[in-house]
C-alpha positions as CSV (number, residue, x, y, z in Angstrom):
1,X,-28.9,2.5,22.7
2,X,-30.1,6.1,23.0
3,X,-28.0,9.0,21.8
4,X,-27.7,10.3,25.3
5,X,-26.0,7.1,26.5
6,X,-22.9,7.6,24.3
7,X,-20.0,9.5,25.8
8,X,-19.6,12.9,24.3
9,X,-16.3,11.9,22.6
10,X,-13.9,9.0,22.7
11,X,-10.1,9.1,22.2
12,X,-8.8,8.4,18.8
13,X,-6.9,5.3,20.0
14,X,-10.1,3.9,21.3
15,X,-11.9,4.6,18.1
16,X,-9.2,3.0,16.1
17,X,-9.3,-0.1,18.4
18,X,-13.1,-0.4,17.8
19,X,-12.6,0.0,14.0
20,X,-10.0,-2.8,14.0
21,X,-12.1,-5.1,16.2
22,X,-15.2,-4.8,14.1
23,X,-13.2,-5.3,10.9
24,X,-11.7,-8.4,12.3
25,X,-15.2,-9.8,13.1
26,X,-16.2,-9.2,9.5
27,X,-13.1,-10.4,7.6
28,X,-13.9,-11.1,4.0
29,X,-13.4,-14.5,2.4
30,X,-10.6,-15.2,0.0
31,X,-10.7,-15.9,-3.8
32,X,-8.2,-17.4,-6.2
33,X,-7.1,-14.8,-8.8
34,X,-4.8,-15.1,-11.8
35,X,-1.4,-13.5,-11.1
36,X,-1.9,-10.9,-13.8
37,X,-4.8,-9.4,-11.8
38,X,-3.6,-9.5,-8.2
39,X,-1.7,-6.1,-8.1
40,X,-2.6,-4.3,-4.9
41,X,-4.5,-7.2,-3.4
42,X,-3.9,-8.6,0.0
43,X,-2.4,-12.1,0.1
44,X,-4.7,-14.6,1.9
45,X,-2.4,-17.6,2.0
46,X,1.3,-18.0,2.6
47,X,3.3,-18.7,-0.5
48,X,5.9,-21.5,-0.3
49,X,8.4,-21.8,-3.1
50,X,7.8,-24.8,-5.3
51,X,11.2,-24.5,-6.8
52,X,14.6,-22.9,-6.0
53,X,15.7,-19.6,-7.4
54,X,17.9,-19.8,-9.4
55,X,16.8,-23.3,-10.3
56,X,20.3,-24.1,-11.6
57,X,23.8,-22.7,-11.5
58,X,24.0,-20.1,-14.2
59,X,26.2,-17.3,-15.5
60,X,25.9,-13.8,-14.2
61,X,27.5,-12.3,-17.2
62,X,28.2,-12.8,-20.9
63,X,31.6,-14.5,-21.1
64,X,33.3,-17.9,-20.9
65,X,32.9,-20.7,-18.4
66,X,36.0,-22.5,-17.4
67,X,37.8,-24.7,-14.8
68,X,39.7,-22.4,-12.4
69,X,42.3,-25.2,-11.8
70,X,43.4,-24.7,-15.4
71,X,44.4,-21.1,-14.9
72,X,48.1,-20.3,-14.5
73,X,49.0,-18.7,-11.2
74,X,51.1,-15.7,-12.4
75,X,50.5,-15.2,-16.1
76,X,48.1,-15.5,-19.0
77,X,46.4,-18.8,-19.8
78,X,45.3,-20.1,-23.2
79,X,42.2,-22.2,-23.3
80,X,40.5,-24.0,-26.2
81,X,36.9,-22.7,-26.8
82,X,35.0,-26.0,-26.9
83,X,31.5,-24.7,-27.7
84,X,28.7,-22.4,-26.7
85,X,26.1,-22.4,-24.0
86,X,23.2,-20.0,-24.5
87,X,20.3,-19.1,-22.1
88,X,17.3,-21.2,-22.6
89,X,19.3,-24.2,-23.9
90,X,21.2,-26.8,-22.0
91,X,24.2,-28.4,-23.7
92,X,25.1,-31.4,-21.5
93,X,28.8,-31.3,-22.1
94,X,31.5,-31.6,-19.5
95,X,34.7,-29.4,-19.9
96,X,37.9,-31.3,-20.3
97,X,41.1,-29.9,-18.9
98,X,42.3,-26.9,-20.9
99,X,38.9,-26.1,-22.3
100,X,36.3,-23.3,-21.9
101,X,32.9,-22.6,-23.3
102,X,31.3,-19.4,-24.5
103,X,28.3,-18.6,-22.3
104,X,25.6,-15.9,-22.1
105,X,23.9,-14.3,-19.1
106,X,21.5,-16.8,-17.4
107,X,22.8,-19.8,-19.3
108,X,23.5,-23.0,-17.3
109,X,27.0,-23.6,-16.1
110,X,28.6,-26.6,-18.0
111,X,29.6,-29.7,-16.0
112,X,33.0,-29.4,-14.3
113,X,33.1,-25.6,-14.9
114,X,33.3,-23.5,-11.8
115,X,34.2,-20.0,-12.9
116,X,33.1,-17.4,-15.5
117,X,35.3,-14.7,-16.9
118,X,33.5,-11.8,-18.5
119,X,33.8,-11.2,-22.2
120,X,35.4,-7.7,-21.9
121,X,38.4,-9.1,-19.8
122,X,39.6,-11.8,-22.2
123,X,41.0,-12.0,-25.8
124,X,39.9,-14.5,-28.5
125,X,42.0,-15.6,-31.4
126,X,41.8,-18.7,-33.7
127,X,39.5,-20.7,-31.4
128,X,41.5,-20.0,-28.3
129,X,40.9,-17.8,-25.3
130,X,43.6,-15.8,-23.6
131,X,42.7,-15.3,-19.9
132,X,44.7,-12.8,-17.8
133,X,45.8,-13.6,-14.2
134,X,43.8,-12.6,-11.2
135,X,40.5,-14.4,-11.9
136,X,38.8,-15.5,-8.6
137,X,37.5,-19.0,-8.3
138,X,33.7,-19.1,-8.6
139,X,33.5,-15.7,-10.2
140,X,30.3,-14.5,-11.8
141,X,28.3,-17.6,-11.1
142,X,24.8,-17.5,-9.7
143,X,24.4,-20.6,-7.5
144,X,21.2,-22.6,-7.5
145,X,18.9,-21.6,-4.6
146,X,21.0,-18.6,-3.5
147,X,17.9,-16.4,-3.7
148,X,15.2,-18.8,-2.7
149,X,15.3,-22.4,-1.5
150,X,12.6,-24.8,-2.6
151,X,10.1,-25.2,0.3
152,X,10.9,-21.8,1.8
153,X,8.1,-19.4,2.7
154,X,8.6,-16.3,0.6
155,X,5.4,-14.3,0.9
156,X,3.4,-13.9,4.2
157,X,-0.3,-14.0,4.6
158,X,-1.8,-10.5,5.0
159,X,1.0,-8.8,2.9
160,X,0.2,-6.4,0.1
161,X,0.9,-7.7,-3.4
162,X,3.3,-5.2,-4.9
163,X,4.7,-5.6,-8.4
164,X,8.0,-6.9,-7.0
165,X,6.2,-9.6,-4.9
166,X,4.0,-10.6,-7.8
167,X,7.2,-10.9,-9.9
168,X,8.7,-13.2,-7.3
169,X,5.6,-15.4,-7.5
170,X,5.8,-15.5,-11.3
171,X,9.5,-16.4,-11.1
172,X,8.5,-19.4,-9.0
173,X,6.0,-20.5,-11.7
174,X,2.9,-19.6,-9.7
175,X,0.0,-18.8,-12.0
176,X,-2.7,-17.7,-9.4
177,X,-2.8,-16.5,-5.8
178,X,-5.3,-16.7,-3.0
179,X,-6.2,-13.1,-2.1
180,X,-8.8,-11.5,0.2
181,X,-11.9,-10.3,-1.5
182,X,-12.2,-6.5,-1.8
183,X,-15.0,-4.9,0.1
184,X,-17.9,-3.4,-1.8
185,X,-18.4,0.2,-0.9
186,X,-21.4,2.5,-1.3
187,X,-20.7,6.3,-1.1
188,X,-23.3,8.9,-0.2
189,X,-23.1,12.6,0.1
190,X,-25.8,14.5,1.9
191,X,-27.3,18.0,2.0
192,X,-29.8,20.1,0.1
193,X,-27.0,22.6,-0.6
194,X,-25.1,20.3,-2.8
195,X,-25.0,20.8,-6.6
196,X,-23.1,18.7,-9.2
197,X,-20.1,20.3,-10.8
198,X,-21.0,21.9,-14.2
199,X,-24.4,23.1,-13.1
200,X,-25.3,26.6,-12.1
201,X,-25.3,27.6,-8.4
202,X,-28.2,29.3,-6.7
203,X,-27.6,31.4,-3.6
204,X,-26.6,29.3,-0.7
205,X,-25.6,26.3,-2.8
206,X,-22.1,24.7,-3.1
207,X,-20.6,22.2,-5.5
208,X,-20.3,18.6,-4.4
209,X,-16.6,18.1,-3.9
210,X,-16.7,15.4,-1.2
211,X,-18.0,12.7,-3.6
212,X,-15.0,13.1,-5.9
213,X,-12.7,13.2,-2.9
214,X,-14.1,10.0,-1.4
215,X,-14.3,8.1,-4.7
216,X,-10.7,9.0,-5.5
217,X,-9.5,7.9,-2.1
218,X,-11.3,4.6,-2.4
219,X,-10.1,4.0,-6.0
220,X,-6.5,4.7,-4.8
221,X,-7.1,1.7,-2.5
222,X,-7.8,-0.5,-5.5
223,X,-11.6,-0.5,-4.8
224,X,-14.5,0.0,-7.1
225,X,-16.9,2.2,-5.0
226,X,-20.4,3.0,-6.1
227,X,-21.6,6.6,-5.8
228,X,-25.2,6.9,-5.0
229,X,-27.3,10.1,-5.8
230,X,-26.9,12.9,-3.3
231,X,-29.2,12.5,-0.3
232,X,-31.5,15.5,0.5
233,X,-32.1,16.6,4.0
234,X,-35.2,14.3,4.3
235,X,-35.0,11.6,6.9
236,X,-37.5,9.3,5.2
237,X,-35.5,9.4,1.9
238,X,-32.2,9.0,3.7
239,X,-33.5,6.0,5.6
240,X,-34.8,4.3,2.4
241,X,-31.5,4.8,0.6
242,X,-29.2,3.8,3.4
243,X,-31.2,0.7,4.3
244,X,-31.2,-0.3,0.7
245,X,-27.4,0.1,0.4
246,X,-26.8,-1.6,3.8
247,X,-28.5,-4.7,2.5
248,X,-26.2,-5.0,-0.5
249,X,-22.7,-3.6,0.4
250,X,-20.0,-4.4,2.8
251,X,-19.3,-0.8,3.7
252,X,-21.5,2.3,3.5
253,X,-19.8,5.7,3.8
254,X,-21.6,9.0,4.1
255,X,-20.4,12.6,4.1
256,X,-22.2,15.2,6.3
257,X,-25.3,15.0,8.5
258,X,-23.4,13.5,11.5
259,X,-23.1,16.4,13.9
260,X,-25.8,17.8,16.2
261,X,-27.6,20.2,13.9
262,X,-31.3,20.2,13.2
263,X,-30.8,18.4,9.9
264,X,-28.1,16.0,11.1
265,X,-30.3,12.9,10.9
266,X,-27.8,10.1,10.5
267,X,-26.9,9.3,14.2
268,X,-30.6,8.9,15.1
269,X,-31.3,6.8,11.9
270,X,-28.3,4.5,12.6
271,X,-29.3,4.2,16.2
272,X,-32.9,3.2,15.2
273,X,-32.2,0.8,12.3
274,X,-28.7,-0.4,13.1
275,X,-26.1,-0.2,15.9
276,X,-23.7,2.6,16.8
277,X,-20.2,1.7,17.9
278,X,-19.0,5.2,18.5
279,X,-20.0,8.8,17.7
280,X,-17.6,11.7,18.1
281,X,-13.8,11.3,18.4
282,X,-11.3,13.5,20.1
283,X,-9.6,14.4,16.9
284,X,-9.2,17.5,14.7
285,X,-10.5,17.7,12.1
286,X,-13.2,15.0,12.1
287,X,-14.6,15.1,15.6
288,X,-18.3,14.2,14.6
289,X,-17.2,10.9,13.0
290,X,-19.9,8.2,13.3
291,X,-19.3,4.4,13.2
292,X,-21.6,1.5,13.4
293,X,-23.4,-1.1,11.4
294,X,-26.7,-1.5,9.6
295,X,-27.8,-4.8,8.2
296,X,-24.8,-6.5,6.5
297,X,-22.8,-3.2,6.2
298,X,-20.4,-1.4,8.4
299,X,-21.4,2.2,8.5
300,X,-19.0,5.2,8.4
301,X,-20.5,8.7,8.8
302,X,-17.9,11.2,8.0
303,X,-18.2,14.9,8.7
304,X,-19.1,17.3,5.8
305,X,-16.1,19.5,5.6
306,X,-13.7,18.2,2.9
307,X,-10.5,18.2,5.0
308,X,-12.4,16.3,7.7
309,X,-13.3,13.7,5.1
310,X,-9.6,13.4,4.1
311,X,-8.4,13.1,7.7
312,X,-11.0,10.6,8.9
313,X,-10.5,8.5,5.8
314,X,-6.7,8.2,6.3
315,X,-6.9,7.9,10.1
316,X,-9.9,5.6,10.4
317,X,-11.4,4.4,7.1
318,X,-8.2,3.0,5.8
319,X,-7.7,0.8,8.9
320,X,-11.2,-0.5,8.4
321,X,-10.6,-1.4,4.8
322,X,-7.3,-3.1,5.7
323,X,-8.9,-5.1,8.5
324,X,-11.7,-6.4,6.3
325,X,-9.0,-7.6,3.9
326,X,-6.9,-9.2,6.7
327,X,-4.0,-6.9,5.9
328,X,-1.4,-7.2,8.6
329,X,1.4,-5.3,6.9
330,X,1.4,-1.8,8.4
331,X,1.0,1.3,6.3
332,X,4.1,3.4,5.8
333,X,4.5,5.9,8.6
334,X,7.5,8.3,8.5
335,X,9.0,10.7,10.9
336,X,10.1,14.2,9.9
337,X,11.2,17.4,11.5
338,X,8.9,20.4,11.6
339,X,10.3,23.1,9.4
340,X,8.6,25.8,11.3
341,X,7.3,26.1,14.9
342,X,3.6,25.4,15.6
343,X,1.3,26.3,18.5
344,X,-1.4,23.7,19.1
345,X,-4.1,25.4,21.2
346,X,-6.6,22.7,21.8
347,X,-6.8,19.3,23.6
348,X,-7.7,17.0,20.7
349,X,-5.3,14.9,18.7
350,X,-4.7,16.8,15.5
351,X,-4.0,15.7,11.9
352,X,-2.5,18.9,10.4
353,X,-1.9,19.3,6.7
354,X,1.8,19.6,5.7
355,X,4.2,19.4,2.8
356,X,7.2,17.0,2.9
357,X,10.5,18.3,1.7
358,X,14.1,17.3,1.8
359,X,16.7,20.0,2.7
360,X,20.2,20.1,1.3
361,X,21.4,18.3,4.4
362,X,19.2,15.3,3.4
363,X,16.9,15.6,6.4
364,X,13.2,15.0,5.8
365,X,11.2,17.9,7.0
366,X,7.5,18.7,6.9
367,X,6.1,22.3,6.5
368,X,2.7,22.8,8.3
369,X,0.1,24.6,6.3
370,X,-1.2,27.6,8.2
371,X,-4.6,27.3,6.7
372,X,-5.7,24.6,9.2
373,X,-9.5,25.0,9.2
374,X,-11.4,21.9,8.1
375,X,-13.1,23.7,5.1
376,X,-9.7,24.8,3.6
377,X,-9.6,22.4,0.7
378,X,-6.9,24.3,-1.1
379,X,-4.6,23.6,1.9
380,X,-5.2,19.9,1.5
381,X,-4.6,20.1,-2.2
382,X,-1.3,21.9,-1.6
383,X,-0.1,19.3,1.0
384,X,0.9,15.7,0.7
385,X,0.8,14.5,4.3
386,X,-1.0,14.7,7.7
387,X,1.2,15.7,10.6
388,X,0.1,13.9,13.8
389,X,0.2,16.2,16.8
390,X,-0.6,14.5,20.1
391,X,-3.4,15.4,22.6
392,X,-3.1,18.4,24.8
393,X,-2.2,22.1,24.3
394,X,1.4,22.1,23.2
395,X,4.1,24.2,21.5
396,X,6.2,22.5,18.9
397,X,9.6,24.1,18.1
398,X,11.0,24.0,14.6
399,X,13.0,20.8,14.3
400,X,10.7,18.8,16.5
401,X,10.4,15.2,15.1
402,X,6.8,14.3,14.4
403,X,4.9,11.4,13.0
404,X,3.6,11.9,9.4
405,X,0.9,10.0,7.5
406,X,1.6,10.4,3.8
407,X,-1.4,10.7,1.5
């Protein structure tokens, strides 16, 4: 399809729908991974509990297991301490009337015992236990299966494996989990003006900050991206490098060279050697965003300004990575009040940098950063969220509730 056949821009929602659809078409396979290595992965198969949790009735506290029927209604009760039951051991002894057994936290409840009294609330003397009145029947016992029943589905396909979820799987005795494979990602930055940090700058040159921004964002997603050498403004060399990467990686991401300048070669190259799904999105920053495919890779051409890289990554690249890994659990999205008024003077959907803060009233607020130009990297570094401002020219009063994407 020729460049002229594409609409000038598409709405952000349309771009997001295309991203998700193409990711769904190319969902990655699953692999079985040891539980100690699945942190941050996306679960590829529902987890059904093979056992109950707890697996047996056990004590919630250090104390004494007893029969509640042996306790006097209105006064102290003296019980004979018949033995000990520690966690990790099972003494198969039933309590006789008038007996109790010393027990530790997590230890199995002896047969015929139905209540635990905590150590601090009783008195021991000469092998006897004095129990005060007021003990409730069934106190301080964890019942078998009260947390998880055997055969119950406990973790859903497509959910993110957090430390707590991994711990749950471990508690069920599960040694490995089926997870979606992680996409392989090649990262390119483009432009004759780019110089690596630590080298001397010549007039007109700038340091390559986008590579570190992109690599860091991708590593934060648990990926292991590969940074390729900076591409010069040479269409033949760009073509060779991109076609090489597209034959070996699941995703190819570039920075710069996607607008309509004389040295913005990427749209034409992708149109000739691959397929363009969209080019230019009604969003600020990040309007020149390019998305398509080349060989086996999905191709994301991000603008060159660093704040545009940040915004397009959070708004569009993340959903692509999630879709490839079959993640169905949504990202955390929060609402906050604008701490100051803001005038939006353009039609595009905007992702404005902001800083989240709680006031003394406990209300979450977000303070817009007035340095809203897409080259203002310090504004991005001093912020922690993107404020989503809808399409159209609008005035937002202080206190207006807005959607916020945390980064």
